[in-house]
N, C-alpha and C positions, 0 to 999 in steps of 0.2 A: 733033617736041616729043615727042609722046605715043609715040614709039617709045623715046626715052631713058628717060622715065618708067617705061616697061616694064620696060627691062632693069634700073633700079635697082630697083624692086620685086621684080623676078626675082631679084635678085642678093642682096638682103635675104632674101627666103623662103630660098633655097639656103643662106646662111649660118647661118639658124635651123635649118634642117633639119639640117646637118652638126654644129650643135652640141649639139642634141639626141641625135645619134647618136655623137659621141664623147664619153669622159669617161675620167677618170685614178683608176687604183687606185693608193693609197699601199701601202708595205710595212707598215702598222701597220692594213692593214684587208682585208677579205674583199669582194668584189662578186659579189652575187647576182643573177641576171639573170630577170626574171618576162616571161611571155607569156600575157596574159588571164588573170592570177592564176595561173597555173602556173609552178613552177620549173623554168628551161630549161637554165640553167648557173650553175655556181660558180666564180668565177676568184680564185685563189690568188695567183697571180704581179703584182707591181706593174708600173706602166707604164700607156701610154696605148691603149684599149680602144675596140672599137666594138660598135654594138648597133643594131637596128632602132629608128627613130623611135617615139615614144609614139602612140597606145596600143598598137602593137603588140608593143613590148617597153619593158620600164623596170627601171632598175637600184637595186639597195639597197646600201649600203655598212654592214658591220659591224666593229664595233672587235675586233680579234685580241689586242689587249693582257691583260694579267692584271689582272682586276678585284678590289674588295676590298669585302667585304659584311661590316658590322659587325652586330652582335646590336642590332635595334631598342630592345628594353626586357628589363629583368633580372628575370626570372621565377625563386623560390625553387625549387630541385631538392633534394629529399630523397635523403640517405646511404643506406648499408647499418645506419647507427645512428641514423636517423630524426632525422638533424640538418639544418636547413635551411639550405642555402647558395644565394649568389647568383653566377652566372658570368657574365663578361662576355667573350664569344669574337668572334673574326673569322675569314674564310675568303679565301682567294686563288683565284680562279676564270678560265677563260679560254673563248672559243668554241673547240672543234674540229673540230664537224658543223654547219655553217651551214644545211644543208636541215633537219636534226632542229630545230636549235634555232628556225628561224623557222616550224617547223608546229607547235610546242609553245608558243611565246610572243612570236611576232611580230619585228619588226626592234627591241623598244624594250628594252635590256636591263635597265630597272627592273621589266619584266614577271615574268622569270625571278628576279629577287632576290625580290620580292613571294613568289613561291611555293616557292621555295629557303630561306628563312628558318624557317618552321615545320618544314621536315623537318631542319633544322641543328639546332634545339633539342629535337626528339623524340630526335634522336642522342645529344646530350649528356644527356638526361634517362635512356635507358637505359644508358648506360656509367657516369654518375655513381652511380644507385642501387644498382649492385653493388659499390660500393666506399666504404671508410670516409673520414672527412675527411682524416686524415693522408695516405692513399692519394691522393686527390685534390690537397690542398696539397702534398705532396713526392715520396713515393716511386713513385707511378705516374702523376704529371702527363702526364709523355709520352707514355705508353702511351693514357692518355685521348685525348690529340689524335689518335696514331694510330689507334686503333679508331676513333673517331669520321670521320676521313678515309677508311676502308676502307668504314664503313658507306656512307657518300656516294657512294662510287664507281660504284655500280651505280645509282645514283638520278641520278645527274648525265648518266651516258650517256643517259637517257631525254629530257634538256633540250638535248643536244647540246654540253655542255660538260665540261671535265674540272676536277676540284677538286685544285688545286695544293698547297695547305697548308691547316693548320687548326691556330690558335691560340688560348690561353686568355690573355686581357688581364690580368684580375682574377676571385680568386676571396674571397668575403667571405661571413661570416654575414649572416641575415636580420637587418632592423633590430631586431627585437623580442629576438632571441638577442645581439645585439651590444650591446642596452642592458644584458641579464643578465650577460653577460660583463664587461663594464665594472664593472657594479655589484659583482660578485664580485672583480675585481682591486682595486678601491677599500677593500672589506672587507679582502682580504688584506694591502695595503699599510699599511692602518689597524692592522690587528692586531700586523705587524711593529712599525711607529712605536710603539704603545704597550708591546708587549714590549722596545723599545729604552730608551723611557722608563724603564719598572719596573725594567730591570738597571741604569741609568745611576742611579736614586734609590737602589737599594739599593747598589751602589758608593760613591755620595756619603754615603749614612748611615755606611758601614764607613769610610770616609777620615775623617769628621768624627769619629766614636768614638773612630779610633785616636788622633786629634790631640787630643781632649778627654783621653784617657788620657794620653799622652805629655805634655801641659800639666799636668796633677796630678802626674805624677811630677815634672817639672822644678820645680814649687813647692814641693813636698815637699822634694825634695832642698835647693832654695835656702834655703826654711825652717830646714830643718834645719842646714844649713852656717851660716846666720845666727845660729841659736840658739847654735849651739858657740861661733862665733866672740864672740857677746856674751856667753857665760857664761866664756869665757877673759878677755874684756876685764874682765867685772866684776871676776872673781878678782883680777887684775892691779890692779885700783883699787883694791878693798879691801885688797890688799898692801899697796898705797902710802899709803892712808890710814892705816892700821894703824900703817905703819913712822912716817909723818907725825906722826901724833897720839900715838905713842909718845914721840916727841922731845920735844913740846911739848904737855901737857893740856890747858893754860890755852887754848892756839890751839884746839886741838880742839873744847873747850866752847864758844867762841866762834864757829867755824865752823858747829857744829852749831845753834846759835841763830838765826844768820843765814839758814840752810836751814829752819829752823822758821817764820821770819817771812816768808821766800818764798812758802813752802806756803799760810800763813794768809792772807796779805794779798794773793793772786795776783790778785782782783778787787775794784775799788773800792766796789762793791755789796755786800761781804760785811759783815757785823755781827755783832762778837765782844761779848760781857758778860764781862769778866775781872777778877777783881780786881786793881788796879795794883801791888800790893804783893807780888804772886806773884812766883816766880822766874823765869816766863816773859818778864818785861820787864827782868830783871837787866843784859842785854846792852845796853839801850838807855841805861840809868842810868848807864853808864861804870865804869870798873875803880874798885875801892875804895868802891862806893856801897853802901851801907845799902839794906836795905828801906825801903820808903816807908811813911810816918805814915799811921795810918790816921786816917779822919776823925774829928772830934770829937762826941761823943753829947751830946746837950740833955737 
């Protein structure tokens, strides 16, 4: 019984020892073999690999894929015109020399990123300060990224990495400058709007004045035509009256008396003090009637 237990324990220990000696290297990884803190071997080929059991040898795996480092914070950079710009950037990098990488930054990728970010920011500072705002925004944007990448090439070798690409994600003015630009744009838009309103008001007054002038001309011409027609009508009426009155003078006198009565008694409130025996009331007394008798005197 003790022999069987010893065999089981021995087999278990053997399996544990064997598992500590075998490891798998993925095609996306480097394997670095340590022996008592010293790098003995770097394995770049994927597959099942063998090493001595700990503590004689240890294996550390490094990611060999392309990594991305983004700008941690946006700091203003002054251009050649002394304009303050805020630039958001990113770089693509990967491990090329595992030995150098581990000697400088250890096995944690975050260590090299923390050390690399200030270097990238300094490279952007040096390139942007030599250029104008227009150059950074448009005309030399690609050149800025290429020059920063060239600056980082030598620095990256010290870390055992390669900078694959450098990109500018966003370029903007600092908040204080942005506010002043917005205020200037707002003032310019207000100026254009006021100018458009003034032009519209002037055009409106011009159109209104022209319409008033045309109205006065039309009214004057209409009044002239009306007076002309009225004059012609009055002349024709006068001719008809004269012809009619010439045929019957008595009727003409009677008609004039009726017109005088109509004009005199137009309102019921009118009061007239006239001698009844006057010729004014002759038409009311009837044909052939003589003058009315005057009132007797006492």
